[in-house]
N, C-alpha and C positions, 0 to 999 in steps of 0.2 A: 504493501501498501503506500503512496505518496502523498505527504500532505502537506499542501501550501499556504504557511501559516503570517498575518498581517498580525503586530502590533500599533498602536497608534500612540501620539503622544502624550498622554497621560500615563501609560504603561511605561515609557521610556523618559518619562521626565526626573531621574534622578540613578543615584549607584542602586539604590535600595528597589525601586522599581524594574533596574537590570538586572538586580539579579534572581525578583521574580520571573523573570521572564526568561531567564537562562534556565531555573528548576523547571519549567512548562517544557520547555523545547528536550529538555537529558530527559521527562520524564518521560520521550515516547520517541523509537526512534523512528519512526513513519514521519516526524516534524523536520522535511530536507529541506524546505528552501525558506529562506525570513527575510521578512520583507520588512525594517524597521519606518517608523516616522522620526517624525524630526522631535527634540526634548520637546515635554509640550507643558504649562504652568505647574508650579510644586506645591503651592497654597494660594491660596487668596488677593490678589493684588499684584501673582504673580506677570510676567511676562511669558510668551510662546518666543523660544528661538526664532521661527520662522515669522517669527514678527520683526523682530531685532535685527534681523538681516535684511531685512524689507527697510527698516531704519538707514542699515549700514546702504545701501544701494541707494534709498536718497543724496544722502551725505556728498555720496564719489558720484552723482548726475548734479553736481551744485558744487563738484571741482573742490568739497572743501575734508579737513583732517579725517583721518578713517581712525588711526591708533586707538583711540580713546571706547569708542562702538567694538571695536574688534578685539580688546581685551575686556569687556565685559561676559564676549561672547564666549569665548575663548576659555574663561573664569568657570564659564556653565559645562563647555567637556573636563578641563581639568578636573574638577573637580570628580566628576565619573568616571573617568580615566584614575581620580586617585581613591576613591572607595570600591574601586572596585581591584584596588589591588595589582593592575598589568603593566607587570615588570616589562624596561627596555623597548617603554613606548611612547610615542608623543606627538601633536598633532602640530608640534611648530612651524617644520615645511608645509603642510597644508594652508594655513594662515596666511604664511608668506605667498605663497602663492594663490588665495584668493585677495589679499589686498593688492598682490601688481595687476591680478585682471582684471580690480574694482576700478585701478587709477587707470592701468589701460582702455578696455572697452568695457565701461557699465552698462548691464544690463537687470531688468529687475528679476529675470527667471534663472539666470544665472543665481545670483548672489540666494535667492530665496531657496534653490534647491538644497546648496550648500549645506543645510541645518541636516537633509537624509545624508546624505552624501558622508557627511565625519559622524552622525549615530551608524551607516552601517560600517565604516572603519575600526569602530571600538568594536559592535557587538560582533562581526567577522571574528577581531582577534580575540575578544573574551572566550567567542566559543570554539573559534579554531574552525571555523571553518571556511572554507574560499569569499573572498571577497569578488563579486563581476558589481560591476559598473552598468548601470541599467544604459547610460549613455551610447553603451553597446549593445545593446537590445530592444530598445523602446526609440519609435520613429515616428514623428509627423510629418505630415503635406504641407503643403502652403496652405492650403487652410484652417492649420492650427489641430486638423480632424487625425484621428489613429491611422496610420499605414499599419493597415493589419495583414496584410499577405506577408509583408516585411519582418513583421517586428513576430510574429508565432516562428516563423524560420530560424531569424537567428536567435528567438530565445532555444527552441527545441536545437538547435546544432551546436547552441554555446554549453547550455542546461546539460545534453542529457548523458554527458561524463564526467560527470561532477554530483558528487554524492553527495555532499551537503554545503550549501552553500548563504548567502547573506545578498540579498539583491537590492538597494535604498530605494525606496518610493517614492511616490511626487514627478518623475521629472525624465526626459527621456534630449532626441537633440530633434533637430530637424534637419532639413538635405544637406544643409552647408555646416554638418556637424556641431551646429552651434546646441547651446543647451535650452530645452523648451520643456514648460510643464505642465498641468493640469491645471484645474483649478482645483482650491482649495478643499482639502481631504484628500487629493489624489490622488494620497496612495494604499487607499483601498482600489482602486483602479489596479495599480502596479497589483499589484496582490493578484485583482482577477484575469488581468494580460497571464502572467506566469503560469498558473493552476490551470487555464483552457489551456495554453499552447504545449505545457508536460503534460495535459489530460490529466492531471491529478486523481486521485480518490473523493479528499475534499479539499474544502476554501474555509482555512478555521482564521476570524477575523477578532482580536481580541481587542478590548475598550476597558472604558470604566462600568460599566454595567450589566451586568447578566442577561444579554437580551433585549427583543422589542417589547416596549409595553405598547397594552390597545388604546393607552389615551398621555397625553403630556401631565408627566408628575407635577408640573409648573401648575397645573389647571386643575386637576382630580386628584385628588388624593390617595399614595399606593395602590395606582390602579396594577390589575392584573400581568403577571408578563404573558410571552404569546409563546409556547410550545414548540410551535410550528407554521411555515405563511408559504404560499407557493411567489413566484419572480415575480407575478402579474397583481397578486397584492401586494404587496411590499414596493413594485411600481408605482402602484397608485397613492400610496403610505406616504412613501419616500416624498411623490412630485408635491403632497399636500406638508409636506412639513417633516416627518419623521424624520429624523438627520442622523439613524444609530449610523447611517452609511451612505455612502457618498450612492447615491439614485444610477449612475452613470457605471458604479462597477458590477451593477448585474449583470448587463448583455454580455462582453466574455464569456462567464462562465453558464449566464442560460441555453449559449447557441448550441454547450456542448453536453449539458444535463448533468453541470458538477455542485452536487450540494453544499452550500453558505452555511459555516456555523459560526454564531456568534456569540463571546465568549467573553467572563469576565479576568481580567488577571487576576484580580485581586478577591476573588472567587474562584479559582478555578475549578473547583466540584462541581458546582453548578451545572445544567444542561444545559442553559442559553437556547438560543432559539435557532431553529433550523429554518434554509429558505432552501426551497426544495419547485422543482418544477411543477409534478404532479402530488399525490395524494392520495391514499385513504382514508389517511387520519381524519378520524371524527373530530373534529372542532367540540371543542368544550364551552360553547357561545354560540348563537346567532352570527352575531358579527366579529371578528377579526381584531378592527381598532378601529377610533377616529382621528380623523387630522384634520387641521384648519390653518388658512392663513388669514390677515387681515385686509386690506384697502385695495379693493376692487372698485371698479365700476362698470355699472351695466347700460348698454345703450344698446336703445329697442326704437326700429324701425318698424314704422306703419303703414302699409299699401296694401288699397284691398286686388282682391287676387294674384296676389303677389308669387300664390303657388302654381299659377299658369303660366306664372310669364319664363323662360327661359333663359336661364344666362343669371336669374337676378340675385344668387345667392353669392355666383364669385364676382359680380359687381360689388358689393356690397364691402368684400373682404379685400378687395381690390384696394375701397378707402385708406384702412389698415395698412394694409403690403405700402402705399406710397408712401407713407405715413412711417417707416418701418416697425409698427407695431404687432407683433402678434395677439391671438387670442386665444381664453385661454377654456371656454365653453360657448356652442352657440346651441341654447335651446329656441326652437318657432313654435307658432304654429299656423292656421293658416295666413291669417292676414299678419301678422306681426314677426320678426326674426330679432333674437337680443344676441348681440355681443358678448360678453364677458372680456374684458382687459382689467391688467396691471392700472393702479389710478398714476402710480406716480410718470409711465411713459404715457399716458392718454390725455391727464388733464393738459400740460402744457401746448398740446395741438390736439384739443377738443375740435376746437373753430375749422380745424381745417381738413378735419376729419370730418364734420358734418357738414361742409360745404362738398369736401368729394364726395360725397352720398347722395346729397341731391342733383349734383350735377350727373354722376353716374346711371339713377335709377329712379330720378325723381320721385319720391316715397309721402305717404299722405300727412306723416311728422316722425319728428326722429324727441325721442327723450332721452335723459340720462340722470340713473339715479346714481346719486354715490355712495360714501360710508358703505360699502358692502364688503361683507367676510364668508367667504366659502367653508363649508363644511362636509369633507369625503367619509359617509361611512362605507366600511367598506367588509367583505365577510364572504369568502366562498359558500358559505353556508345559508345564503339569504335569499338563495332562487329556490332553492327545495323549499323551504320556508315559509306560509301563507302568511300574511299581515304584516310582513314588515316595515314596510313602509307604513302605514297604518299607527304603528305603535311608535314609530321615528316625530312624525306630528303628535299624535297623544300628549308623548314627553316635553317636546315643545310649544306646543298649547297648555300643557299645565303650568311651564315654567314662565307662561307669558311672553313668551317671545314670535314674533310675528316671523313668516318665511318665505322670501320674495324672491325666491328662486328654486326650483328644482329643474335636477337634471338629472337624468338617467340611462348611463348604458344600455347596446341591445344586450353585454354579455349579463347584466344582473350583477356583476360582482360588489358592484357600490351606487352611490345614492349620491349627488351630490347638493347640496343646503345651499344659500343665500340665506344669511340673515343683518342686521344690522352690524356694525363693528361694537357698538356697545353692549350689544345681546353675545359677543363670540362665544365669553367664558362661560356664563350660564346655560348656551346651549348643547356644547360642548359634556358638560357636568350632567343634561336632563338625557343626553341621549346614551350617556354609560352609566345611567344607575338602571334605564331600562329594562337594558340588555343582561349587564351583567348579573343582576340580582337573578336573569333566568338561564337556564343550561338545558342546553340541547336535552 
């Protein structure tokens, strides 16, 4: 069996956490390929190393002196090396190289990537594993997208003859060989890419929580954990704000059916959450999870007989496309169509969009509603349970929450509900309470 294991920044924040990680890896000989993040925060008010490195880049871009900021960052790593008691090892030359590169050719991607790079060097030395630089494995195209074919081929070629390796997360290289990073949290993606390319049996993603929770613990007190969730359910919840795993980390392993196990570095005995392609496992509750976001607008277009006008929907979306605005949802009726968009993208351009809608479609009316929050209620068991939607709306009515929008996909995997921003937290609590108290 082959396991690819990724450890987040909180799992590698200091030497004490490093030792926990090493114990976890050594406890299972199948944990052969390790993907580390940069050191995270050690305590409230602490700064993540990646943020320190971005601040370093900003100094370099302005042509300012770097030594003081470099020293602060180096101190973080020196403390880890000292705490691990690694003999005959230092990173002085690495920091000299970082300084030279930033003074000569400062780029944010290069600076930000050094957190994972340095942590990878330390971890490889501490574990006795081979260090493999993802600059040589992961390749981006001109559009900043992943060059999947080249990446998978190179990962397989480079790692198939290495029994144990450390591959830093978060970055790769572009077609010119320059460092390029994923979006923040992108070490999750690196682990998924490596797991998929190697056809690993399991991709373990270690963090500071014991898997996914059915709701945000900042809103719901002690929400239940999710034992098993499908890729599709996870995609819906991640898109709507659930943030244990980077949402783009699903795709590489999903394409080859590799399960992901979310585990807690501080409680390795916990089962965590399994993310799978499909399962016959019976859920404990009707819903798998609830997630949501605030800050949306609903643009409603009314026109008599729009349903018989060929190309009407395309023209509406063209008005948004012309202004570089993507849409989130698009519920519609016979004579109405509503386009839901992010308020911060739409409001500065609202009159341009409205003007374009009138020019392209000649509607009877265009109305804009603001202060909208969207809540996704997700669960594979919903399609087989009668009255699920009725229970959702009954719970919201009981909580005095007015529903301003409803959208349900044809898969019956999720229901999207729009409420006022001020009702967001109460709506999530109400939905959680009515479903979690009744098991399947």
